[in-house]
C-alpha positions in Angstrom: 105.3 66.0 -106.6 103.9 63.5 -107.7 103.0 60.8 -105.3 101.2 56.7 -105.4 99.1 55.4 -103.3 100.0 52.0 -101.7 96.7 49.2 -102.3 95.3 50.5 -98.3 94.9 54.0 -99.3 93.4 53.0 -103.2 90.9 51.2 -101.2 90.2 54.2 -98.7 89.7 56.3 -102.3 87.7 54.0 -103.7 85.8 54.0 -101.1 85.1 58.0 -101.1 84.2 57.7 -104.8 82.3 55.0 -104.4 80.0 57.4 -102.0 80.6 59.6 -104.8 79.2 58.3 -107.1 75.6 57.9 -104.9 75.4 60.8 -104.5 75.7 61.5 -108.0 73.1 58.9 -108.8 70.1 60.8 -106.5 71.3 64.3 -107.4 70.7 63.2 -110.3 67.3 61.6 -110.1 66.3 65.2 -108.0 67.5 67.6 -111.2 64.2 68.6 -112.0 62.3 71.9 -112.6 61.0 74.0 -110.4 64.0 72.5 -108.0 66.6 74.7 -107.5 70.3 74.5 -106.6 70.5 75.0 -103.4 67.5 72.0 -102.9 70.5 69.9 -104.3 73.0 71.2 -102.4 70.9 70.5 -98.9 70.5 66.4 -99.6 74.0 66.6 -100.8 74.8 68.0 -97.3 72.6 66.1 -95.7 73.8 62.8 -97.4 77.3 63.2 -97.0 76.9 64.1 -92.8 75.3 60.2 -92.6 78.2 58.3 -94.5 80.6 60.1 -91.8 82.9 62.5 -94.2 83.2 65.8 -94.3 82.8 68.1 -98.4 85.7 68.6 -99.4 84.8 72.2 -101.7 83.4 73.9 -98.4 85.8 75.7 -96.9 87.9 75.7 -99.3 89.6 78.8 -100.6 86.6 80.1 -99.0 84.1 78.2 -101.3 80.8 78.5 -100.3 78.7 75.4 -100.6 78.8 71.6 -100.9 78.7 71.0 -104.4 79.1 73.7 -107.4 75.9 73.5 -109.5 76.8 75.2 -112.5 73.8 76.2 -115.7 74.1 75.5 -119.4 77.1 78.7 -119.8 79.0 78.6 -116.9 81.5 76.5 -117.0 82.2 75.3 -112.8 82.1 76.4 -109.9 78.4 77.8 -109.7 77.2 78.5 -106.3 74.7 76.4 -105.7 71.1 79.5 -104.3 67.7 79.8 -103.6 67.1 82.2 -106.4 68.3 79.4 -109.3 65.2 77.6 -110.1 66.3 74.6 -112.7 63.9 75.0 -115.8 63.1 73.0 -118.7 65.6 72.3 -120.6 68.5 74.3 -118.9 71.9 71.7 -119.2 73.4 71.7 -114.9 76.8 70.4 -114.1 76.8 68.9 -110.5 80.8 68.2 -109.0 80.5 67.2 -105.8 84.0 65.9 -103.5 84.3 64.1 -100.6 87.0 63.0 -97.7 86.5 59.9 -96.3 89.8 58.9 -93.6 91.6 61.1 -94.6 91.7 60.8 -98.2 89.7 62.8 -100.9 87.5 62.5 -104.0 86.1 63.9 -107.1 83.3 63.1 -109.7 81.1 65.2 -112.4 78.1 65.0 -114.2 76.2 67.2 -116.9 72.2 66.9 -116.6 69.7 67.5 -119.1 67.1 68.7 -117.3 63.6 67.5 -118.5 64.1 67.8 -122.7 66.7 69.8 -123.7 67.8 70.7 -126.8 69.5 68.3 -129.6 72.4 70.6 -129.6 72.9 70.5 -126.0 72.7 66.3 -126.2 75.4 65.8 -128.3 77.6 68.6 -126.3 77.4 66.6 -123.9 77.8 62.9 -124.6 81.0 64.1 -126.6 82.4 65.2 -123.5 81.8 61.9 -121.6 83.6 60.4 -124.2 85.9 61.9 -124.0 86.6 61.8 -120.7 86.8 58.3 -121.1 88.8 58.8 -124.2 91.3 59.5 -121.6 91.2 57.6 -119.1 91.6 54.6 -121.0 95.5 56.2 -122.3 96.0 55.7 -118.0 98.4 53.1 -118.7 101.6 52.6 -116.2 104.4 53.1 -119.0 102.3 55.7 -120.7 102.7 59.6 -120.5 100.0 62.7 -118.9 100.2 64.7 -122.7 98.5 60.9 -124.1 95.6 61.3 -122.1 95.4 65.4 -121.6 96.4 65.3 -126.3 93.6 61.8 -126.8 90.7 64.3 -125.1 91.4 67.4 -126.9 90.9 65.2 -130.3 87.6 63.7 -128.9 86.7 66.8 -128.6 87.6 68.9 -131.4 86.9 66.4 -134.3 83.5 67.3 -133.1 83.8 70.8 -134.2 83.7 71.8 -130.1 86.1 73.8 -128.1 88.7 72.4 -125.0 88.5 74.9 -121.8 92.3 76.1 -121.5 91.2 78.5 -117.8 91.0 74.9 -115.7 92.3 71.2 -116.0 92.3 68.5 -114.2 94.7 67.3 -111.0 96.5 64.6 -108.6 94.4 63.4 -105.7 95.1 61.7 -102.5 95.3 63.6 -98.8 94.8 66.1 -101.1 91.8 67.5 -102.7 94.1 69.2 -105.7 97.5 67.3 -105.7 100.3 67.3 -108.5 100.2 66.8 -111.5 97.8 69.2 -113.8 96.2 67.8 -115.8 95.0 69.5 -119.2 92.9 68.6 -121.2 95.0 69.3 -123.7 98.2 68.2 -124.9 101.4 65.6 -127.0 101.0 62.8 -127.0 104.6 61.2 -125.3 105.4 64.5 -123.6 104.5 65.1 -120.1 105.4 62.9 -116.7 105.3 59.7 -117.3 102.1 57.3 -116.0 103.4 54.9 -112.7 101.4 52.1 -111.0 99.7 54.0 -108.1 98.8 57.9 -109.7 95.6 58.9 -108.9 94.2 61.7 -111.5 91.1 63.7 -111.5 90.8 63.7 -115.4 88.1 66.0 -116.3 86.9 68.0 -119.1 85.4 70.9 -119.7 83.7 71.5 -123.4 82.1 74.8 -124.5 79.8 74.0 -127.7 81.5 77.7 -128.8 85.1 78.9 -128.4 87.8 77.8 -125.0 87.6 81.0 -123.3 86.5 82.3 -119.6 85.6 84.6 -117.4 85.2 85.1 -113.7 81.7 86.2 -112.4 81.2 89.0 -109.7 80.2 86.0 -107.7 84.4 85.4 -107.3 84.1 81.9 -108.0 81.1 81.4 -110.7 83.5 81.0 -114.8 81.6 81.1 -117.1 82.2 81.0 -121.2 83.4 84.5 -122.8 80.6 84.0 -126.0 78.1 82.5 -124.1 77.8 79.7 -125.6 77.3 76.1 -123.5 79.4 74.3 -121.9 80.3 71.1 -120.5 81.7 69.1 -117.7 82.5 65.4 -116.6 85.0 63.5 -114.2 86.3 60.8 -113.1 89.5 59.7 -110.5 91.0 57.7 -112.2 93.5 55.4 -110.7 96.9 53.9 -112.7 97.5 50.0 -112.8 98.8 47.3 -114.3 95.3 45.8 -115.5 94.7 48.7 -117.4 93.1 52.0 -115.9 90.5 52.4 -112.4 88.1 54.3 -112.7 87.7 54.8 -108.1 84.2 56.7 -109.0 81.8 54.8 -110.5 80.7 51.0 -109.2 
């Protein structure tokens, strides 16, 4: 069941969304060569606690950490580790969620570590553009397929592929609510968008083929062909005034 949120609920989600945005800005500035992904984890855990919030990921399905930190060919769900040291030229994906006042927010960015190759810069740029192409279709009366198709069209027009094994989701009093939000689809298909719906839209885009596999840690998803991957995510409300991004000022 898709739950539409009231203005009061959306204000609570907005506060959670802005905390997530602030966290990601700080983590992006810290993501330098020689830093471990666990260094980022510790900063995020401290900031969330200082704000009286709760990490959304830690403990969910027994996930062990506050952040997901995925590098290069890792798509999503990379586990922070003291042994995982960032290197010049890495493409780092940081995904974080929080719960405040009973409501969740979730966002992700792709961060170049130092100077990265031009083709990686383009992969990240196109992935973020695809996110905003989808967001443009978050309007009352449209269909979820309009959002999904816009993401897919932008990605594939640049010769990249959309990951199909993982999708976005609704969000509210739970991190994962209905509907599922694929990054591929057909315009005019799927649930009709109504005011108050909140969608976590998150393109995961591979430079090579779309297939993925899970590593032995049972969490980290990597590209099957070893190609690099990028990931961006925002929580977006359907409103009569157009899309409202909760995870961005």
